[in-house]
C-alpha positions as CSV (number, residue, x, y, z in Angstrom):
1,M,-9.9,-46.0,285.9
2,K,-11.8,-47.9,283.1
3,Q,-9.5,-49.5,280.5
4,G,-9.7,-49.7,276.7
5,F,-9.2,-52.8,274.5
6,S,-5.5,-52.2,274.1
7,S,-4.8,-51.6,277.7
8,V,-6.7,-54.7,278.8
9,R,-4.8,-56.8,276.3
10,A,-1.6,-55.4,277.7
11,A,-2.7,-56.3,281.2
12,A,-3.5,-59.8,280.1
13,R,0.2,-60.6,279.9
14,L,-0.5,-61.8,283.5
15,S,-3.8,-62.5,285.0
16,V,-5.3,-64.0,288.2
17,A,-7.8,-66.8,287.3
18,P,-11.4,-66.6,288.3
19,M,-11.8,-68.9,291.3
20,M,-15.1,-69.7,292.9
21,D,-15.3,-68.6,296.6
22,W,-11.9,-67.0,296.3
23,T,-11.6,-64.2,293.9
24,D,-14.3,-62.0,295.3
25,R,-14.1,-58.2,295.5
26,H,-12.1,-58.3,298.7
27,C,-9.5,-60.6,297.2
28,R,-9.3,-58.5,294.1
29,Y,-8.8,-55.3,296.1
30,L,-5.9,-57.0,297.9
31,H,-4.4,-58.2,294.7
32,R,-4.7,-54.8,293.1
33,L,-2.7,-53.2,295.9
34,M,0.1,-55.7,295.0
35,S,0.1,-55.0,291.3
36,R,-1.2,-52.1,289.3
37,N,-1.2,-54.0,286.0
38,V,-2.3,-57.6,286.5
39,L,-5.7,-58.4,285.0
40,L,-8.1,-59.5,287.6
41,Y,-11.2,-61.7,287.1
42,T,-14.4,-62.1,289.1
43,E,-15.6,-65.4,290.4
44,M,-17.9,-66.9,287.7
45,V,-21.3,-65.3,287.8
46,T,-24.1,-67.2,286.1
47,A,-26.1,-65.4,283.4
48,P,-29.4,-66.7,284.9
49,A,-28.6,-65.3,288.3
50,L,-28.2,-61.8,286.8
51,V,-31.0,-61.9,284.2
52,R,-33.6,-64.0,285.8
53,G,-32.6,-63.7,289.4
54,G,-31.8,-60.0,289.4
55,A,-28.7,-60.6,291.6
56,L,-27.0,-57.4,290.5
57,H,-25.1,-57.3,293.9
58,L,-22.9,-60.0,292.3
59,L,-21.5,-57.2,290.0
60,E,-20.4,-54.9,292.8
61,Y,-16.7,-54.1,292.9
62,S,-14.3,-51.2,293.8
63,P,-13.3,-48.8,291.1
64,Q,-9.6,-49.4,292.2
65,E,-9.8,-52.9,290.8
66,H,-9.5,-51.9,287.2
67,P,-8.5,-53.6,284.9
68,V,-11.1,-56.2,286.0
69,A,-13.0,-58.7,283.9
70,L,-16.4,-60.3,284.6
71,Q,-16.6,-64.0,284.0
72,L,-20.0,-65.3,283.0
73,G,-21.4,-68.8,283.0
74,G,-24.2,-69.8,280.7
75,S,-25.2,-71.4,277.4
76,D,-28.1,-69.4,276.1
77,P,-27.0,-66.8,273.7
78,E,-29.7,-64.3,274.3
79,E,-29.4,-64.6,278.1
80,L,-25.6,-64.3,278.0
81,A,-26.0,-61.1,275.9
82,Q,-28.3,-59.6,278.4
83,A,-25.9,-60.5,281.2
84,A,-23.0,-59.0,279.2
85,V,-25.0,-55.8,278.9
86,L,-25.4,-55.7,282.7
87,G,-21.7,-56.3,283.1
88,A,-20.8,-53.6,280.6
89,K,-23.1,-51.1,282.3
90,A,-21.4,-52.0,285.6
91,G,-18.1,-50.9,284.0
92,Y,-16.2,-54.2,283.6
93,D,-13.3,-54.0,281.2
94,E,-13.9,-57.4,279.7
95,I,-16.7,-60.0,279.6
96,N,-15.4,-63.6,279.7
97,L,-17.3,-66.8,278.9
98,N,-16.6,-69.8,281.1
99,C,-16.0,-73.0,278.9
100,G,-13.7,-74.7,281.4
101,C,-15.4,-75.3,284.8
102,P,-16.1,-79.1,285.3
103,S,-18.3,-79.0,288.4
104,D,-21.6,-81.0,288.4
105,R,-23.6,-77.9,289.1
106,V,-22.2,-76.2,286.1
107,Q,-22.8,-79.3,283.9
108,S,-26.4,-79.4,285.0
109,G,-26.8,-75.9,283.6
110,T,-25.2,-77.0,280.3
111,F,-22.3,-74.6,280.6
112,G,-18.7,-74.6,281.6
113,A,-16.4,-77.3,280.3
114,I,-19.2,-79.3,278.7
115,L,-19.4,-76.5,276.1
116,M,-16.2,-77.9,274.6
117,K,-18.5,-80.5,273.0
118,D,-20.5,-77.8,271.3
119,P,-18.3,-75.1,269.7
120,G,-21.2,-74.1,267.5
121,R,-23.2,-73.0,270.5
122,V,-20.2,-71.2,272.0
123,A,-19.8,-69.4,268.7
124,E,-23.5,-68.3,268.8
125,C,-23.1,-67.1,272.4
126,V,-20.0,-65.1,271.6
127,A,-21.6,-63.6,268.5
128,E,-24.7,-62.5,270.4
129,M,-22.6,-61.1,273.3
130,K,-20.4,-59.1,270.9
131,R,-23.5,-57.6,269.2
132,A,-24.8,-56.5,272.6
133,V,-21.6,-54.8,274.1
134,R,-18.6,-52.8,273.1
135,V,-16.2,-54.2,275.7
136,E,-14.1,-57.2,274.6
137,V,-15.7,-60.7,274.8
138,T,-13.2,-63.5,275.6
139,V,-13.4,-67.2,276.3
140,K,-11.7,-69.4,278.9
141,C,-11.6,-73.0,277.9
142,R,-10.0,-76.4,278.3
143,I,-8.1,-78.4,275.7
144,G,-11.0,-80.9,275.6
145,V,-13.2,-83.1,277.7
146,D,-13.6,-86.8,278.3
147,D,-12.5,-88.9,275.3
148,Q,-12.1,-86.0,273.0
149,D,-8.7,-85.8,271.1
150,P,-7.4,-82.3,272.1
151,A,-5.3,-82.1,269.0
152,E,-8.5,-82.2,266.9
153,V,-10.9,-80.5,269.3
154,L,-9.0,-77.5,270.4
155,P,-8.1,-76.1,266.9
156,E,-11.7,-76.6,265.7
157,F,-12.9,-74.8,268.9
158,L,-10.6,-71.9,268.4
159,S,-11.4,-71.6,264.7
160,R,-15.1,-71.6,265.1
161,V,-15.3,-69.4,268.1
162,G,-12.7,-67.1,266.7
163,A,-14.7,-66.7,263.5
164,A,-17.6,-65.6,265.7
165,G,-15.5,-62.6,266.9
166,C,-13.6,-63.9,270.0
167,Q,-10.0,-62.8,269.6
168,R,-8.7,-63.6,273.0
169,F,-8.7,-67.1,274.6
170,T,-7.3,-68.4,277.9
171,I,-6.6,-72.1,277.6
172,H,-6.4,-74.3,280.6
173,A,-3.8,-76.9,279.3
174,R,-5.7,-79.9,280.7
175,K,-8.6,-82.0,279.7
176,A,-11.6,-82.0,282.0
177,W,-13.2,-85.3,282.8
178,L,-16.9,-84.6,283.4
179,Q,-17.5,-88.1,284.9
180,G,-15.3,-89.7,287.4
181,L,-13.3,-86.8,288.6
182,S,-14.2,-84.1,291.1
183,P,-13.6,-80.4,290.3
184,K,-10.5,-80.5,292.6
185,E,-9.2,-83.7,290.9
186,N,-9.8,-82.0,287.5
187,R,-7.3,-79.3,288.5
188,D,-4.5,-81.9,289.2
189,I,-5.0,-85.3,287.7
190,P,-5.4,-84.8,283.9
191,P,-1.9,-84.2,282.4
192,L,-0.9,-80.8,281.3
193,D,-0.2,-80.3,277.6
194,Y,1.6,-77.0,277.3
195,D,3.0,-78.1,273.9
196,L,-0.4,-78.2,272.4
197,V,-1.2,-74.7,273.6
198,Q,2.1,-73.6,272.1
199,R,1.2,-75.2,268.8
200,M,-2.1,-73.2,268.8
201,R,0.1,-70.1,269.0
202,G,1.6,-71.1,265.7
203,L,-1.6,-72.0,264.1
204,F,-3.7,-69.0,265.1
205,G,-1.4,-66.0,264.7
206,G,-4.3,-63.5,264.8
207,L,-5.6,-64.6,268.2
208,H,-4.4,-63.5,271.6
209,L,-3.7,-66.8,273.5
210,S,-3.0,-67.1,277.2
211,V,-2.0,-70.4,279.0
212,N,-3.4,-71.5,282.3
213,G,-3.0,-74.6,284.5
214,G,-0.2,-75.7,286.9
215,I,1.7,-72.4,286.8
216,T,3.2,-71.6,290.2
217,S,5.9,-69.0,289.7
218,L,6.8,-65.8,287.9
219,D,9.8,-67.6,286.4
220,Q,7.4,-70.0,284.7
221,A,5.2,-67.1,283.5
222,E,8.2,-65.4,282.0
223,Q,9.2,-68.6,280.2
224,F,5.8,-68.9,278.5
225,L,5.9,-65.2,277.5
226,E,9.4,-65.6,276.1
227,A,8.3,-68.6,274.2
228,G,5.7,-66.5,272.3
229,L,2.5,-66.9,274.2
230,D,0.6,-63.6,274.7
231,G,-0.4,-64.1,278.3
232,V,-0.2,-66.3,281.4
233,M,-3.1,-66.9,283.9
234,V,-2.1,-68.0,287.4
235,G,-4.7,-69.6,289.7
236,R,-4.2,-71.1,293.2
237,A,-0.5,-70.0,293.5
238,A,-1.6,-66.3,293.2
239,Y,-4.1,-66.9,295.9
240,H,-2.1,-68.9,298.4
241,D,1.1,-67.0,297.9
242,P,0.1,-63.7,296.4
243,T,3.4,-62.0,297.3
244,A,5.4,-64.5,295.2
245,I,3.3,-64.0,292.1
246,L,2.1,-60.4,292.4
247,A,4.7,-58.4,294.3
248,Q,7.3,-58.4,291.5
249,A,4.8,-58.6,288.6
250,D,4.8,-54.9,287.6
251,R,8.6,-54.8,287.3
252,R,9.2,-58.3,285.8
253,I,6.2,-58.8,283.5
254,Y,5.3,-55.2,282.6
255,G,8.7,-53.5,282.9
256,E,7.5,-50.7,285.1
257,G,7.1,-49.8,288.8
258,T,8.7,-51.2,291.9
259,D,8.1,-54.3,293.9
260,S,5.3,-54.1,296.5
261,D,6.0,-54.7,300.2
262,P,3.5,-57.1,301.8
263,V,3.7,-55.3,305.1
264,E,2.8,-52.0,303.4
265,V,0.0,-53.8,301.5
266,A,-1.4,-55.2,304.8
267,R,-1.4,-51.6,306.2
268,Q,-3.0,-50.3,303.0
269,M,-5.9,-52.7,303.6
270,L,-6.8,-51.1,306.9
271,P,-8.9,-48.2,305.6
272,Y,-10.6,-50.7,303.2
273,I,-11.4,-53.0,306.2
274,A,-12.7,-50.1,308.2
275,T,-15.1,-49.1,305.4
276,H,-16.2,-52.6,305.0
277,L,-17.0,-53.0,308.7
278,E,-18.8,-49.6,308.8
279,A,-21.1,-51.0,306.0
280,G,-22.0,-54.0,308.2
281,G,-19.4,-56.5,306.9
282,K,-17.3,-58.9,308.9
283,L,-13.6,-58.8,309.3
284,A,-13.1,-62.4,308.3
285,Q,-14.7,-61.7,304.9
286,V,-11.6,-59.7,304.0
287,T,-8.8,-61.2,306.1
288,R,-9.4,-64.8,304.9
289,H,-7.8,-63.6,301.6
290,M,-4.8,-62.1,303.4
291,L,-3.7,-65.3,305.2
292,G,-1.1,-66.2,302.5
293,L,0.4,-62.7,302.4
294,F,3.6,-63.8,304.2
295,A,3.8,-67.4,303.0
296,G,7.2,-68.9,303.6
297,R,8.4,-65.8,305.5
298,P,9.4,-65.5,309.2
299,G,6.3,-64.8,311.3
300,A,3.9,-66.2,308.7
301,R,2.5,-68.9,311.0
302,H,1.7,-66.4,313.8
303,W,0.2,-64.0,311.2
304,R,-2.2,-66.8,310.0
305,R,-3.0,-68.0,313.5
306,I,-3.9,-64.5,314.9
307,L,-6.1,-63.7,311.9
308,S,-7.7,-67.2,311.7
309,E,-8.5,-67.3,315.4
310,G,-9.6,-63.7,315.9
311,A,-11.3,-62.4,312.8
312,H,-14.5,-64.2,313.4
313,K,-14.9,-62.9,317.0
314,P,-17.5,-60.2,317.6
315,G,-16.0,-56.7,317.5
316,A,-12.9,-57.7,315.6
317,G,-11.5,-54.9,313.6
318,P,-8.5,-53.4,311.8
319,E,-6.5,-53.6,315.1
320,L,-6.3,-57.4,314.7
321,V,-4.4,-57.0,311.5
322,E,-2.0,-54.7,313.2
323,Q,-1.6,-57.2,316.0
324,A,-0.9,-60.0,313.5
325,L,1.7,-57.8,311.8
326,D,3.7,-57.6,315.1
327,P,5.3,-61.1,314.9
328,V,6.1,-60.5,311.2
329,M,7.9,-57.3,311.9
330,A,9.7,-58.8,314.9
331,A,11.0,-61.6,312.7
332,A,12.1,-59.3,309.9
């Protein structure tokens, strides 16, 4: 069911980060089975791919995924506005602009983290997108890049982009080094500065601010929320160990519902998998996102091995998932 502004903001108390090659529609469907409330994000979709390339298949998703946000990459205000219209027509609950990705490919397109150097352009992009769509336009950013002083850069960025109409920001609490560090290294090496993000909460009382970066547990998420931040975005931990992050999220973060059972979630995936295979898809396209479902639990190694070794084989189907569940159930 499509969400309104207030319900999407409520969902943003906890979100799963947009992650290239990971948070595709199959991953999001799995995550939605684990939590009814968590805000889910697409992988970054570039505005040129949609507007110039006509790659509208990149906007496909299952209605059950709501609340779900589309993350766009780009730096041309008019093109981003056109892409936002396509996203809104597709039914996304939020349009998010990527100002945080440090990859070379993104830099060459003059978008992603490099936009931290040009808050004026980001403000133009946001203003144009907001004129074009009624759904909320948000920004995901870093605290700065390269030799910038985050204590100076971040408040200016939030002020200028906020004045253009963006009222919700997710801040990755690390700098991005555009030269000398790989995208992977940029997720780990630059030090985290949660205190700076917390200070922004005090400076910009009218903005909805979420923190991202290095968060690996619901305990941490709860601490940030209790400290006054509006939301928490979890990345790799939610992917590699979704049960630890998502199974208790509805009860602990949103104060409703019961904890999800990963065994039941795996079984609920079976009809989805069957439909995907009937449409010509491959089992591994779905099950690769399910490998961490039982991380740290008895039987997890056998679960991963059976799916990893068998999902690519011709004719592999839902019965492989049931076979992989056997050692998990036996160890319970």
